[in-house]
C-alpha positions as CSV (number, residue, x, y, z in Angstrom):
1,M,50.6,15.3,60.5
2,A,51.4,12.5,58.2
3,Y,55.2,13.1,59.0
4,L,54.3,12.7,62.8
5,V,52.6,9.3,62.2
6,H,55.3,8.3,60.0
7,Q,58.2,9.4,62.3
8,Y,56.7,7.9,65.6
9,K,55.2,4.8,63.9
10,L,51.7,5.9,65.3
11,R,48.7,4.4,63.9
12,S,46.5,6.5,61.6
13,R,43.0,7.9,62.9
14,H,41.4,5.5,60.3
15,D,43.1,2.6,61.6
16,R,42.1,3.4,65.2
17,L,38.6,3.9,64.3
18,R,38.2,0.8,62.3
19,E,39.7,-1.2,65.3
20,R,36.7,0.3,67.4
21,G,34.3,-1.3,64.9
22,M,33.3,1.8,62.8
23,L,32.2,1.2,59.3
24,T,32.8,2.7,55.8
25,N,29.9,4.3,53.9
26,Q,29.6,1.1,51.8
27,E,29.5,-1.3,54.9
28,A,27.1,0.8,56.8
29,A,24.7,1.0,53.7
30,A,24.9,-2.7,53.4
31,R,24.3,-3.4,57.0
32,L,21.2,-1.0,57.3
33,N,20.0,-2.2,53.8
34,I,19.9,1.5,52.4
35,H,21.6,3.5,49.8
36,E,25.1,5.2,50.7
37,H,23.7,8.5,50.2
38,T,21.1,7.8,52.8
39,V,23.9,7.0,55.3
40,T,25.4,10.3,54.8
41,R,22.0,12.1,55.2
42,W,21.1,9.9,58.3
43,A,24.6,11.0,59.8
44,K,23.9,14.5,59.0
45,H,20.6,14.4,61.0
46,R,22.3,12.4,63.7
47,L,20.2,9.2,63.4
48,I,23.8,7.4,63.1
49,T,27.0,8.8,64.3
50,S,29.8,9.7,61.9
51,H,33.5,10.2,62.7
52,A,35.7,12.0,60.3
53,Y,39.4,10.7,59.8
54,N,40.5,13.4,57.5
55,G,39.1,16.5,55.9
56,H,36.5,14.9,53.5
57,Y,36.0,11.2,54.7
58,F,34.1,9.6,57.5
59,L,33.6,6.2,59.2
60,Y,30.2,5.4,60.6
61,E,29.2,4.1,64.1
62,I,26.1,2.0,63.9
63,P,24.2,1.2,67.3
64,D,23.7,-2.6,68.1
65,S,20.1,-1.6,69.2
66,D,17.5,0.7,68.1
67,L,18.6,1.0,64.4
68,P,16.9,3.7,62.4
69,Q,14.5,2.2,59.9
70,K,13.9,3.0,56.2
71,Q,10.7,5.0,56.0
72,C,9.0,7.1,53.3
73,S,10.2,10.7,53.7
74,R,7.1,12.1,52.0
75,W,4.9,11.2,55.1
76,N,7.6,11.1,57.9
77,R,10.1,13.6,57.2
78,L,13.9,13.0,58.3
79,V,14.1,16.2,60.3
80,D,11.0,15.1,62.3
81,R,12.4,11.6,62.9
82,A,15.7,13.2,64.2
83,A,13.9,15.5,66.4
84,A,11.7,12.7,67.8
85,R,14.7,10.5,68.4
86,V,16.6,13.2,70.5
87,Q,13.3,13.8,72.4
88,N,12.8,10.2,73.2
89,A,16.5,9.9,74.3
90,G,16.0,12.9,76.8
91,Q,12.9,11.4,78.1
92,A,14.7,8.0,78.7
93,K,17.6,9.8,80.4
94,L,15.1,11.6,82.7
95,S,13.0,8.5,83.6
96,A,16.4,6.7,84.4
97,E,17.3,9.4,86.7
98,D,14.0,9.1,88.4
99,E,14.4,5.5,89.1
100,R,17.7,6.1,90.7
101,G,16.3,9.1,92.7
102,V,18.4,11.9,91.4
103,V,16.9,15.1,91.5
């Protein structure tokens, strides 16, 4: 793969993702005011979106609105928060379709 990138003067996936505004683990942690390990856990549970740019490293897409909030996982487990987020997104999609008259 590196040969093709070099031979045809292509931009790397990392560079293309960075141009789209994706953040490194450290940058995402600083923006969300959380620890870097929390960024990884949130991405695993799909509270934020991660994009692989090679076999081991990721860049993170942080939404402009509806940012996940730091909470005590003892009382509000991450798995439950992720499930609620998916359910709320599904309900929002259904209500938007109802407004348009889609059946």
